[in-house]
C-alpha positions in Angstrom: 71.4 -34.5 -12.0 73.7 -32.5 -14.3 77.0 -33.5 -15.6 80.1 -31.4 -14.9 80.2 -28.1 -16.6 83.6 -29.2 -18.0 83.7 -31.3 -21.2 85.7 -34.5 -21.0 89.4 -33.7 -20.7 91.3 -35.2 -23.7 94.8 -36.6 -23.7 97.4 -33.9 -24.2 95.4 -31.1 -22.5 97.0 -29.1 -19.8 95.3 -28.7 -16.4 96.5 -27.0 -13.2 95.8 -26.7 -9.5 96.7 -24.0 -7.0 96.8 -24.8 -3.3 96.7 -21.7 -1.1 97.9 -23.5 2.0 98.5 -21.9 5.4 102.3 -22.4 5.1 103.1 -22.7 1.4 101.3 -21.9 -1.9 101.7 -24.5 -4.6 101.0 -24.5 -8.3 100.9 -27.8 -10.1 100.6 -28.0 -13.9 99.9 -31.4 -15.5 99.2 -32.9 -18.9 96.4 -35.4 -19.2 97.8 -38.7 -20.4 95.7 -41.9 -20.6 93.1 -40.3 -18.4 95.6 -39.4 -15.6 97.3 -36.1 -14.7 101.1 -36.3 -15.4 102.9 -33.4 -13.6 105.1 -31.3 -15.8 105.7 -28.2 -13.6 105.5 -27.4 -9.9 106.0 -24.1 -8.2 106.1 -23.7 -4.4 106.5 -20.5 -2.3 106.7 -20.3 1.4 104.1 -17.6 2.2 103.4 -18.6 5.8 99.9 -17.1 5.6 99.0 -18.5 9.0 101.6 -16.4 10.6 99.8 -13.3 9.4 96.4 -14.2 10.8 95.6 -11.7 13.6 93.5 -12.3 16.7 90.7 -10.2 15.2 90.5 -12.4 12.1 92.4 -9.9 9.8 95.5 -10.6 7.8 98.5 -8.4 8.3 99.8 -6.3 5.5 103.1 -8.1 5.0 101.6 -11.5 4.6 98.7 -10.2 2.4 101.3 -8.6 0.1 103.4 -11.8 0.0 100.3 -13.8 -0.9 99.2 -11.5 -3.7 102.7 -11.2 -5.2 103.0 -15.0 -5.2 99.6 -15.4 -6.8 100.5 -12.9 -9.5 103.6 -15.0 -10.4 101.4 -18.1 -10.5 99.0 -16.3 -12.7 101.7 -15.7 -15.3 102.3 -19.4 -15.5 98.6 -20.1 -15.9 98.0 -17.5 -18.6 98.0 -20.2 -21.4 95.7 -22.6 -19.6 91.9 -22.3 -20.1 90.1 -21.2 -17.0 87.9 -24.3 -17.0 91.1 -26.4 -16.6 92.3 -24.5 -13.5 91.2 -25.1 -9.9 92.5 -23.0 -7.1 91.6 -23.8 -3.5 92.2 -21.9 -0.2 92.3 -23.7 3.1 92.5 -23.1 6.9 93.8 -19.5 7.2 91.4 -18.1 4.6 88.6 -20.0 6.3 89.5 -18.2 9.5 89.5 -14.7 8.1 86.8 -12.4 9.4 86.2 -10.9 5.9 87.5 -13.6 3.4 85.7 -12.0 0.4 87.9 -8.9 0.7 91.0 -11.0 0.5 89.6 -13.3 -2.2 88.7 -10.4 -4.5 92.3 -9.2 -4.5 93.6 -12.8 -4.7 91.5 -13.7 -7.7 92.6 -10.5 -9.5 96.2 -11.4 -8.9 95.8 -15.0 -10.0 93.4 -14.4 -12.8 91.2 -17.3 -11.7 88.4 -18.0 -9.3 89.5 -19.3 -5.9 87.3 -21.7 -3.9 87.5 -22.0 -0.2 87.2 -25.6 0.9 86.0 -26.8 4.3 88.3 -28.9 6.5 86.6 -32.2 5.6 86.5 -31.4 1.9 90.2 -30.6 2.2 90.7 -34.0 3.8 88.8 -35.7 0.9 90.9 -34.0 -1.7 94.1 -34.9 0.2 92.9 -38.5 0.2 92.4 -38.4 -3.6 95.9 -36.9 -4.1 97.6 -39.5 -1.8 95.9 -42.8 -2.8 96.5 -42.2 -6.5 100.3 -42.1 -5.8 100.3 -45.4 -3.8 100.2 -49.0 -5.0 96.7 -50.4 -5.2 95.5 -52.0 -1.9 92.3 -53.5 -0.6 93.4 -52.7 3.0 92.3 -49.7 4.9 94.8 -46.9 5.1 95.3 -43.9 7.4 96.4 -40.6 5.7 97.5 -37.6 7.7 98.4 -34.1 6.4 99.9 -31.6 8.7 99.4 -28.1 7.2 100.4 -24.7 8.5 97.1 -24.0 10.3 95.2 -27.3 10.3 95.8 -31.0 10.1 93.6 -33.5 8.2 93.0 -37.2 9.1 91.4 -39.7 6.8 90.8 -43.4 7.0 89.6 -45.2 3.8 89.8 -48.1 1.5 90.6 -48.0 -2.2 89.6 -44.6 -3.6 86.9 -44.0 -1.0 87.4 -42.1 2.3 85.4 -43.6 5.1 86.3 -41.2 8.0 87.5 -37.6 7.5 88.5 -35.1 10.2 90.1 -31.7 10.2 91.4 -30.0 13.4 93.0 -26.6 14.0 96.5 -27.7 14.7 99.3 -26.9 12.2 103.0 -26.5 12.2 103.0 -22.6 11.8 100.1 -22.1 14.3 101.5 -24.5 16.9 105.1 -23.1 16.6 103.7 -19.6 17.2 101.4 -20.7 20.0 103.7 -22.9 22.1 107.0 -21.2 21.4 106.0 -17.6 20.7 109.4 -16.0 21.6 111.4 -18.9 20.1 112.4 -20.4 23.4 111.9 -24.2 23.7 111.8 -25.7 27.2 110.7 -29.2 28.4 107.7 -27.6 30.1 106.5 -25.8 26.9 107.1 -29.0 24.9 105.0 -31.0 27.4 102.2 -28.5 27.2 102.3 -28.6 23.4 102.2 -32.4 23.5 99.3 -32.5 25.9 97.1 -29.9 24.2 97.7 -31.3 20.7 97.1 -34.8 22.1 93.8 -33.7 23.6 92.6 -32.4 20.2 93.5 -35.7 18.5 91.9 -37.8 21.3 88.5 -36.4 20.3 88.4 -38.7 17.3 91.3 -41.1 17.9 89.1 -43.9 19.4 86.8 -44.0 16.4 89.8 -44.1 14.1 91.6 -46.8 16.0 88.3 -48.8 16.1 88.0 -48.5 12.3 91.5 -49.9 11.9 94.1 -49.6 9.2 97.1 -51.6 7.9 99.1 -48.7 6.6 99.7 -45.1 7.7 100.8 -42.4 5.3 101.7 -38.7 5.7 101.4 -36.0 3.1 102.7 -32.4 2.5 105.7 -30.4 3.7 105.8 -31.1 7.4 105.6 -34.9 6.9 108.3 -34.7 4.2 110.5 -32.6 6.4 110.2 -34.8 9.5 110.7 -37.9 7.4 113.9 -36.4 5.9 115.2 -35.7 9.3 114.3 -39.1 10.6 116.1 -40.8 7.7 119.2 -38.7 8.3 119.1 -39.7 12.0 119.2 -43.4 11.1 115.5 -44.2 10.4 113.9 -46.0 7.5 114.3 -44.1 4.2 111.2 -42.0 3.4 109.4 -42.9 6.6 108.9 -41.9 10.2 109.3 -44.3 13.1 109.4 -43.8 16.9 113.1 -44.0 17.6 114.4 -41.3 15.3 111.3 -39.2 16.3 112.5 -39.3 19.9 116.0 -38.4 18.9 114.9 -35.3 16.9 112.7 -34.2 19.8 115.7 -34.5 22.2 117.8 -32.5 19.7 115.2 -29.7 19.5 115.0 -29.5 23.3 118.8 -29.4 23.6 118.8 -26.5 21.1 116.7 -24.5 23.5 115.6 -22.1 20.9 114.0 -22.2 17.5 116.8 -20.2 16.1 119.5 -22.7 17.2 117.8 -25.8 15.8 120.2 -27.6 13.4 118.8 -31.0 12.5 120.4 -33.2 9.8 118.3 -33.4 6.6 116.4 -30.2 7.5 116.1 -27.3 5.0 116.9 -24.0 6.7 113.5 -22.5 5.7 111.8 -25.1 8.0 113.7 -23.9 11.1 111.0 -21.4 12.4 108.2 -24.0 12.2 109.8 -27.4 12.7 109.3 -27.5 16.4 105.6 -27.3 16.1 105.6 -29.9 13.3 107.6 -32.4 15.3 105.4 -31.9 18.4 102.3 -32.7 16.3 103.9 -35.8 14.8 104.9 -37.0 18.2 101.5 -36.4 19.7 99.6 -38.2 16.8 102.0 -41.2 17.0 101.0 -41.6 20.6 97.3 -40.9 20.3 96.8 -43.1 17.2 99.3 -45.9 18.2 101.3 -45.4 15.0 104.6 -47.3 14.7 105.5 -46.6 11.1 104.4 -43.9 8.8 105.3 -43.6 5.2 105.4 -40.4 3.3 103.5 -39.9 0.0 104.3 -37.6 -2.8 100.6 -36.8 -3.3 98.7 -34.0 -1.5 95.7 -31.7 -2.0 97.1 -30.2 -5.2 97.1 -33.6 -6.9 93.7 -34.3 -5.4 92.3 -31.2 -7.1 93.6 -32.5 -10.5 92.1 -36.0 -10.0 88.8 -34.4 -8.8 88.7 -32.2 -12.0 89.3 -35.3 -14.2 86.5 -37.2 -12.3 84.0 -34.3 -12.7 84.8 -34.1 -16.4 84.2 -37.8 -16.8 80.8 -37.7 -15.1 82.0 -39.0 -11.7 81.1 -36.0 -9.6 81.0 -36.5 -5.8 78.7 -33.5 -5.5 75.9 -35.4 -7.2 76.3 -38.3 -4.7 76.3 -35.7 -1.8 73.0 -34.2 -3.0 71.4 -37.5 -3.5 72.6 -38.6 0.0 71.2 -35.5 1.6 67.8 -35.9 -0.1 67.6 -39.5 1.2 68.8 -38.5 4.7 66.0 -35.9 5.1 63.3 -37.9 3.5 62.8 -35.7 0.4 59.8 -36.6 -1.8 61.9 -37.7 -4.7 59.0 -37.8 -7.2 58.2 -34.2 -6.5 61.9 -33.3 -6.6 62.1 -34.9 -10.1 59.0 -32.9 -11.2 60.4 -29.6 -10.0 63.8 -30.4 -11.5 62.3 -31.2 -14.8 60.3 -28.0 -14.9 63.3 -26.0 -13.8 65.6 -27.5 -16.5 63.0 -26.7 -19.2 62.8 -23.1 -18.0 66.6 -22.8 -17.8 67.2 -24.2 -21.3 64.8 -21.7 -22.7 66.3 -18.6 -21.1 70.0 -19.6 -20.6 71.3 -17.8 -23.7 69.3 -14.6 -23.2 70.1 -14.5 -19.5 73.8 -15.4 -19.9 73.6 -18.4 -17.6 76.3 -21.0 -17.9 76.6 -24.7 -17.1 77.6 -23.9 -13.5 74.3 -22.1 -13.0 72.5 -25.1 -14.5 74.2 -27.3 -11.8 73.1 -25.0 -9.0 69.5 -25.1 -10.3 69.4 -28.9 -10.6 70.9 -29.5 -7.2 68.6 -26.9 -5.6 65.5 -28.4 -7.2 66.5 -31.8 -5.8 66.8 -30.7 -2.2 64.6 -27.6 -2.0 62.2 -29.5 0.4 64.8 -30.9 2.7 63.6 -28.6 5.5 60.3 -30.4 5.6 62.0 -33.0 7.7 62.1 -30.4 10.5 58.9 -28.5 10.0 56.6 -27.3 7.3 56.6 -23.8 8.7 59.5 -21.9 7.3 60.9 -25.1 5.7 62.9 -23.1 3.2 64.8 -21.6 6.1 65.4 -25.0 7.7 66.7 -26.2 4.3 69.0 -23.2 4.2 70.5 -24.2 7.5 70.9 -27.8 6.5 72.7 -26.9 3.3 74.8 -24.2 4.8 76.2 -26.4 7.6 76.3 -30.0 6.3 79.5 -31.6 5.2 78.9 -32.2 1.5 81.7 -34.0 -0.3 82.9 -32.2 -3.4 81.4 -28.8 -2.6 83.5 -25.8 -1.7 82.1 -23.4 0.9 81.0 -20.8 -1.7 79.0 -23.3 -3.7 77.3 -24.5 -0.5 76.6 -20.8 0.3 75.1 -20.3 -3.2 73.0 -23.5 -3.0 71.7 -22.6 0.4 70.8 -19.0 -0.7 68.9 -20.3 -3.7 66.9 -22.8 -1.7 66.2 -20.3 1.1 64.8 -17.9 -1.5 62.7 -20.4 -3.4 59.4 -19.3 -1.7 57.8 -16.4 0.1 59.6 -13.1 0.5 63.3 -13.2 -0.6 66.1 -12.7 2.0 68.2 -10.0 0.3 71.1 -10.3 2.8 71.9 -13.8 1.7 72.3 -12.6 -1.9 74.2 -9.5 -0.8 76.8 -11.7 1.0 77.8 -13.4 -2.3 80.7 -12.1 -4.5 79.5 -9.5 -6.9 80.2 -11.7 -10.0 77.7 -14.3 -8.7 74.9 -12.2 -7.5 73.0 -11.8 -10.8 73.3 -15.4 -11.9 72.2 -16.6 -8.4 69.2 -14.3 -8.5 68.2 -15.6 -11.9 68.6 -19.2 -10.9 66.5 -18.5 -7.8 63.7 -17.0 -10.0 63.7 -20.1 -12.2 63.4 -22.4 -9.1 60.6 -20.2 -7.7 58.6 -20.6 -11.0 59.3 -24.3 -11.2 58.0 -24.9 -7.7 54.8 -22.9 -8.4 54.1 -24.7 -11.6 54.5 -28.1 -9.8 52.5 -27.1 -6.7 49.8 -29.7 -7.4 52.4 -32.4 -6.8 51.0 -34.6 -9.6 51.6 -35.2 -13.3 49.4 -32.2 -14.3 50.9 -30.5 -17.3 51.8 -26.8 -17.1 52.1 -24.1 -19.8 55.1 -25.1 -21.8 55.2 -22.2 -24.3 58.0 -20.2 -22.7 59.6 -17.1 -24.2 62.8 -15.5 -23.2 63.9 -11.9 -23.1 67.2 -10.3 -21.8 65.6 -9.5 -18.5 62.5 -11.5 -18.4 60.4 -14.4 -19.7 56.9 -15.0 -20.8 54.5 -17.9 -20.2 51.7 -18.5 -22.8 48.8 -19.8 -20.7 45.7 -21.3 -22.4 42.4 -20.2 -21.1 41.4 -23.8 -20.3 44.5 -24.2 -18.2 43.7 -21.0 -16.3 40.2 -22.2 -15.5 41.5 -25.5 -14.1 44.3 -24.0 -12.1 43.1 -20.7 -10.5 45.4 -21.0 -7.4 48.5 -21.5 -9.5 47.4 -18.6 -11.8 47.0 -16.4 -8.7 50.5 -17.4 -7.5 52.0 -16.6 -10.9 50.4 -13.2 -10.9 51.8 -12.5 -7.4 55.2 -13.8 -8.5 55.5 -11.0 -11.0 56.0 -8.5 -8.2 58.6 -10.6 -6.4 60.6 -11.2 -9.6 60.9 -7.5 -10.1 63.1 -7.5 -7.0 65.5 -9.6 -9.0 65.4 -7.2 -12.0 63.2 -9.6 -14.0 59.9 -9.2 -15.8 57.4 -12.1 -15.9 54.8 -11.8 -18.7 51.6 -14.0 -18.5 50.0 -14.3 -21.9 46.5 -15.7 -22.4 45.6 -17.5 -25.6 
């Protein structure tokens, strides 16, 4: 499998992460010191993106404008940092958009960097990485909870490894708007919020309680806000416990309106969304039997930095995910290695002429490893079965776009291409994905005999094509493969590529 496209990050280098959350956007800049990210600058803006999400999946103009202006300001701070040292990730609200690519095109232009959309479980994994690196080392299991603006993430794990991850669509902004839409807070509305939020958490609470943990920790703004209020109301410093949680709930109910909430230790900008946040915390304390919950300074933005360092050092969870998927679906690993080896030889020959970078090399290697995953379902249309598996599996380390790319390559590795899968990709990725797909198609054809038979290794590259020099003796021994290659010339023309078969 390939190493990360990033070279090892040296001490003194700057790296940055951008978290496009449903409530706040964060920019974190760090310096690598002794293999760890040391924060040197942090910007936060309360964009409240979730409040702009309309019922039809669109984003209203005001929140779109606020988001783009914020990202443009972040982009100014990132101007001196190399693109390969920046990771920007969008979460729940962008996942919910009907047409996320339209927003992302504008957002990437404003920021000046690519923005990946992460799944809920991948968000949870990154949060875990950000939190556990800020806590003292422990061999005991921990529970980590992050309440965002549109979703909440729950993780149980030990050491640096998450064991259970879950993401649910309950967040402080969304819950405040849903249960208290006109700002009025009544006991009846509060009870409804508690019950409905509790029902969502109960879907996985039993499994989490059975797994067990010794410590519970919260992350991000809502947890910090509730902990600050709890401390001001007589609770443990930097933690949330049941008694002050009850007192703040009673104070919110006594206020009767979002606009009249005045809790000690609360920043005024939290007033519109604090009721939904407290209701979520109260519900999860009940559903998960929590008595004490500490608050960590780590969150997804720190997790992105740690993940970047890990990839650069060769510890890439995406490789583990691909290997795990191959084993889960009984992939013929010997054949996967043959196809991958052939694909890598082809790639290394044409990469410069075709302007393919290390990221494209990763796509090709991963696709070669799991291109036959669909055989576990049926030989007929197995490339389409593999597409479904790759598109809908939880693959740790992958963002949603990389999974979409990987699925499109695998689906198009045989038979007639499916152009709509390629058309759905961002414009900047379409050509490299088509070219990687062409290389995988050729590698699969050249390894069709599923044995150690050698194939024509004299490969030439042109800007929009490649040539295979085929000895006459090889052609006589492999008439079926030769026929496939001749037919492939027509298909590759759909990708704008020319395949030349030279006899000698």
